N, C-alpha and C positions, 0 to 999 in steps of 0.2 A: 267755425265761427262761434258756435256755442261755448266751447272750452275757452277760447280766447277772451270772449267777453266776460266769462266768469272771473277770470284772473283780473282783468281790468276793473270789473265791477266791484270786486271786493276792496281794491285799492281806493276807489272813488267812495264807496259807501262807508268805509271806515271813518271818513271825515264829514259825513253829512249828518246834520241834526234833524231828526224826525219831527216835523212840526205836529203838535198835538196838545191837547189839554192836560196831558199827564206827563210825568217826567220824561226826559230824553231817552230814547232808545238808540243805541248805536250797535251795529252788528259787529260781533267779534267771534273768535274761534269757538265752535261748540266742542263739547267733550265727546260727542258721539253723533252718529247719523240717526235722525229721527224719522220714524214712519209717521205720516200725518195723524193717524189714529192713536198714536202713543203720546203725542204732546199737542194739546189744543189750548189756545188762548181765547177767552171770552172777555170782551171789553165793551166800551160804549160804541155800539154800532147804530145809534139812533139817527145820526145825521148822515144822509145819503147825498153825496155829490153828484153821482152819475149812475144811470141805469141802462142796461142793455138786456134784450130778450131774444131768445131763440125758441124754437118750438119745444125745447126740452128744459132749458135752464134760464132763470132770470139772474142776472149778475147785478149786485148792488155794491158800488164802490163807496165805502164810507170813510170817515176820517182815520179809522183805526183798523181797517181790514176789508177784505172782499168777501161779501156774502154770496152764497149760491143756493137758490131756491129751485128745487125740482118741481117742475110744473105737473109731471105725471103723477107723482106720489103725494103732491102738496106737502112736502116736508123739507126742512133745511138740511143741507149737507154741512160738513164741518167748515168753519170759516178759514180764510187764509189771511194771516197777519204778518206784520213786519219780520217776525222770526222765521216765517216761511217764504220770505222774498217779496212781500207786498211792497209796492213802491214807497219810498220815503217822501217824495214830493206829492203834493195834493193833486188828486185826479180831477181833471176838468170835463172830460168827455169819455164815453164808452160806446163800443159798438160790437155786437155779437158777431163772430166769425162763422159763416154758414159752412165752411169747409170742415168743421169739426166742433167738438164741445169746447170752444175757446172764446175768449173775449179780448179785443183790442182796447187799450187804455191810453188816452192822451193825458199827460201830466204836466206840471209846471216846469219840468226840466227835460221832458223827452217823451218817449213812447214805451209802452210795455204790452206784451201778449201773454196771457195765461191760458195754458191747455189743461183743462180740468181732467181729461182722460189720463194723461201721463203725469199731471201735477208738476208742470215745468213752466218756468218763466224765460221769456226772451225779452231783451230791452235794449234801448239805444238812446242817444242824445238828440236834441233838436233845439235850434236857436230860439231862445225865449219860451221854450216849451211848446206843446201841441195843443191847439184850440179847436181843431176840426179833424174828423175822420170820415173816410168815404170808401166804399167798395164798388167795384164794377159787377153788376148783377149777372153779366154775361160770363165773367171769369173771376169769381170771388177768391179762388184759390191762388191767384197769381201774386197777390200782395195787397197792400192798402195805400191809399192816398192820405197824406198827412198835411195839415196846414199849420205852419208855424209863423214866426215873425216875418220871414221872407216870402211867404205865400205857399201855394200848394206844391207838393213833390210826391214822387211815388217810391214807396219802399217795397221792393220785391221780397217775396217770401224767402226767408233764410238770410237776408242781408242785414247789415248793421246800420248803414247810412242810407238815407233816402236820396233819390235822384231827381234833381229839379228839371223842369222842362217837359216832363211827360204830360200830354194833354189829358184833361179830364174826360171821362166818358159822357156821352150825351145825357141830359137830364132824365130821360126815361129809363136809363140804366143805372142811375146813381142810387146806391143804398147808403143812407146816412142816418145819424140820430135825429129824432124829432125833439122840438122844445115843448115846454109845458103848454103854452097857449095853442100851439097847433094840435096837440093831443086833446085838449079840452074842447076845441072847436069841433071835434068829431063826437063829443059826448055833451051836448048842451045841458042835460039834466045834472051831470056831475059839476059842470061849471056853475050852475045855479045853486048847488048845494055844497060849494067849496068850503064855506065857513063851517058848516056842520061836520064835514069829513075831517077838517083840520083842527077840531077842538077835542081835546081828550077829557076823560071823566073829571079831572080837577079844573076843567075850564081854561087850561092853558091852550094857546093858539099857536099854530106853526104855518109854514108855507110849503108849497110844492117846490122842489128844487130841480127836478129832472124828470124825464118821461121816456117810456119805451113801449113799443107794441110790435106784434108780428102779424103777418097777413093771414095766418092760419085760423085765427079766431077773434072774438070780440074783446078780449082782455086787454086793458091798459094797465101799465104799472108805473107808479109815481114814486119818486124819491121825495123825502120830506126833511125839514130842518130839525127834527127831533122825535118823530113818530116812526122812524124806520121806513118800511116799504108799504105802499097801499095798492092793493089790486082792485081794479074797477071793471065790472062787467058793463060795458058801454051800451049793450042792447037792452039790458034789464034795468040799468040804473042802480045796481047794487054794488056795494064795496065792502072790503074787509082790510083791516090793518094786519100787516104781516110783520110783527115785531120780533126781533131776535137780538137781545142786547141786555147788558147790565144797565141799572139805573144811573150809574156814574162810571167814570173812566177807571177808577181804581177800586180795590176791595180792601177793607181793613180787618174783617173778621168772617169766620166760617162756622157753620154748624151742620152736622150731618143729620139727615132725615131719611125716611123710607124711600129709597129709590132715587136719591140725589142729595144736593146740599143747598143750604141757604147761604147767600153772600150779602154782607151788609157793608156799605161804604159811607163815608162822610164827604160833603162837597169840598174837599181840600184843595181841589185843583180848579175851582171856578165853575164846575158843572154841577149837575144834580147828584144828591146822595140818596140812598134808600136801600131797600131789601129786595133781592131777586132770588127766585127759586130756579135752580138749574137741574134738569133731569140728568140722571146718570148717563144716558147715552147722548146727551146734548142735542136731542131732537127739538127741544123747545126751552124757552126761558119765560118765566111768568113773574112779572113785577108785583110786588106787594107795596102799593103806593097809598098810604093812609092820608087823610086830609092834613093840611098844614097845621102845625101845633101838636098833631098826634104821631108825627114821624120823628126820626132821630134829629132832624133839624140841623143847624150849623155845628152842633157840638161834635167833638172827635169821637169816633167809635173805636172802642178798644177790644172787646171780646163779645162773643155771642154763644148762647147755649140754648138747645132744644130740650125742654124738660116739662114734664107735667102738662102736656098738650098745648104748650105755648113757646114762643120765642122770647128769650130774655137777652137784652142788648145792654152792655155796659158802655156808657158814654161819659163824656166830660160834663154832662148836664143831668146826671141821674141814671136810674135804671128804667128801661122801657120794656114793658111786657106786652107782647103782640099776639093776638089770636090769629093764626095764619089762615084759618078757614073763613072768619067773618071780617078780618081786618080791624077789629076793635083793639084799642091800646089803652095802656095806663102807664103814667110816668110816676116813679117813686123818687122823692127828693128829700131835702132836709126837713121839710114840713111833715113828712111821714115818719121821720126818725132815723134816716141814714146818717152816719157819722160825717159823711162828705158826699157832695154831689159828683165828685170826680171818681168814677168807679172804674177799676182797672181789671177786675177778675171776677169769674163766676164759677160755681160748681154746684152739682145737684146735692141737696141736703135731704135727710130722712123725711122731713116734714116741709119741705120747700126748697129754697135756693140760697146758697151761701153767697155773700156779697163782699168783695174786697175793695175797700176804698183807700184813698190817700190819707185818711184819718182813722183807720182801723177796720174792724170786721163786724159784719151783721149778718142776720138771716132774715129772709122774707118768707114767712110761714104760708101754709096752704090757704089760710083764711085772710091773707094780705096784711098781716101785721109785720112791722119791722122791729126786730129785736136786736139791739147792739150786744156784742159779745164782749163782756167785761170792760176793763179799762185799757185794753191794748189799743194803742194809737199810732203805730207805725204805718207808713204807706205800704199797702199790700199790692204786689205786682202779679202774683200767680197763685192759683189754688188747685188742689188735686184731692178729690174725695175717693177714699178707698174703703168701701163698705161704710162704716159709721165713723171712721177716722178722717180728719181733714188735715192735709199737709198744707202749710201756709208759707209762701214765699214773699218775703218783705224786703225792703231796702236794707234791713239789718241782718238778713240771712234767712235761714230755714227754721221753722218751728212746726209744732204739731199740736193739734187740738184733739185730745182723745175723747171718746164718747163720755158725755156727761161732764166734761171739764168746763170751768167757767172762763179760763184764759188759755191762749196758746202757750205751750212750754217748749223748752230746749233741752232734750234729753242729753245725758252725759256724753254719748257717742257723737252727738252733733257738736256739743260745746268743745270736744277735744280736737275738732278739725277747724282751724282758723279760716280756711278758704270758704267755708260755708256760712261765714258771717258777712259776705259780700251780697249785693243785691241779687235776688233770684228772679230771673225774668220769665222762666217757664219751668213747668214740672210735667213729667210724663212717666208712664209705666209700661214695661214690656214684661209679660208674665208676672212674676212676683218681685221683679227688680224695679226699684224706684230710681228715676233719673232726675237729677237737679241741673238746670241750665243757668249758668251765670253769664255775664256779658261776654267773657272770653274764655270760659273754661266750662267743663261738664264734670259732674260727680255722679257716682252710682253706689248703691248700698247692696252688699252681698246679702241676699235674703236669708241665708243660713246663719252666717256668723255675725251679721249686723255691722260689719266693718264698712267704712266709706273709702272710696278711691276717688281722687281728683286728677284730672288731666286736661290738657289742651287738645282740641280737636286737630287731627292731622289732615286738615282741609282748609282751604282759603274761604272762610265764611264771613269775615269781618265781624262787626258787633252782632252777637246772637239776639234773636228776637222771638223765636217760636220753636216749638217741639211738638212732636206727635209720636206716640208709641205705636208699634206695629209688631207683627209676629217676628221675633228674633232680633229686634233692634229698635232703633229710634231714629226718626227724621229730625234734622236740625236745620233751621233757616236763619239766614242773617242778611246783612246789607249787601254782600257781594257773592253770596253762594248758598247752595242748598246741598245737604249730604245725607246719605243713608249710612248710619253707624251700626255695624254688626257688633254687638257686645261680645258674642262668643268668639269671633275671629279677631276682634280688636281692629277691624278695617273700616275704612271710610270710602264710599263711592260718592264722588262730588260732581255737582253741576255748577256752571259758571253764570254770573250775572254781569253784563248781558252776554248773550250767546245762547245758552240753553234756556234761560228764563229772561223775561223782559225787564224786571225791576226788582228792588229789594222786597224780601219776604216779610209779610205782616202776620200771617197765621197759617196753620197747617191742619188738615184733617185727613187721617188715614181711613179709607173705606175700601178694602180690598175688592177688586184688583187695582183700584185707583188711589192716587195721592192727589188731594186737592190743595192748591197753593194760592193764598191771597197775596197779591202783589200791588204795588202802586200803579200797575198798568192793567189791572184786571185779574181775573181768576184763571189759573192754569190747571188743566186736568192732565195728570201724567199717569201713565201705566207704570205701576211700581216695578214690575218685572223688567221693564226696559232700562231701569237704573240699577236695580239690585243684581240682575243677571240670574243665571241658573244656580 
């Protein structure tokens, strides 16, 4: 049954549009078989549609993936997203399967069961979707009762289609989900404090969407419409918010930090934008959510840099400097001396931060002065600082700002290569080799001879957008693919979009052993060795 369903499932899922706040994801062929720990997607998991709880795991079905909270260790396991088989259709109801570490899900087009021990999905259709789930407490391993448009039917374990006409077990043997009001009725104090529980530090309010509990203790778990999961100790009247999410569905920029990465996103898809800290092991996510007016706001986020104890965010509305410890922010704009408020690139400077705008180049010094660099007024798309030398990628091509120079210049070796007069979307370095990324070509400089070589990537990447240097090569990201480019071998190891990755690449950070990828559907953590190979 399992093998047959997989064949049918791929044919069906290839035509299904995944409903979400971010761009459509369609399953397509992957270039490799991924171990769960080698590829993880973190997206907006703040809206929980259904919750189920067993003595060991709490399952939270969100709009963009299934979260698993380990009740024994009080820690999050790795999420399960559409790339891992999470259902395309919205989840309506969830029920833990006591026969194992598994959960039954009723969706808008059928049913699904996820076994967390073997990391396997089973699924099948139902007329009008599944709106109710029920187990027989006397024999929970026999299967599950499903309610669809035609009424209740029984799905034997291992079967694909439910059997109508099977009588329901008597009420005292029925194991089924509980609704929010029933759960709150067992915890009057929580009901009275509902408004306080559902208000965040920025005074935004939310609602409970779903609930679950087990008979083994006093814990209640509630899904919410934007705060993630809430755990409530009904006996003590205490609660805690168990958030595990980006602040928005997509990520535009990344910056490496000690033990993890910062991810920043703009509200391009109708949701929230903001900054989130992701620990290297993905055991937690920490939102950095400054008050309105001090956050990136509606402006597009282009790049991010962690330097001099602060986060610097290049946006379409100026440069935002954020103190990650205290949450204090400052925005630099035209009034402070920026050539333009449309900032596209950042790089560390000897005495501050280099700023690349659509009207030229500036530096923000350590004492917060904005100093414009000469009369250079070309739109700057990328910057790379190599000691005290700054390489400048603009719409007019590649230039360099030597130490002490007043203007970027174009050395003779650069001027002799016509291809390097095209827009430079990214710059990277591996060892002593400088790599220039154009929209559809790449170029690199021989560090010994100083000669430039220009070529087209031998991988389907689409329009290029990002690059990151790593040991022995460079990662290249584009609209339809991601590739590892080994300069020594001249080879490309590529990943597809969709399939291996969920959406177009916006930014890349190499932090061995991981590669972090900002996409329109969230942040992807990849084990670099799973792509590069031995």
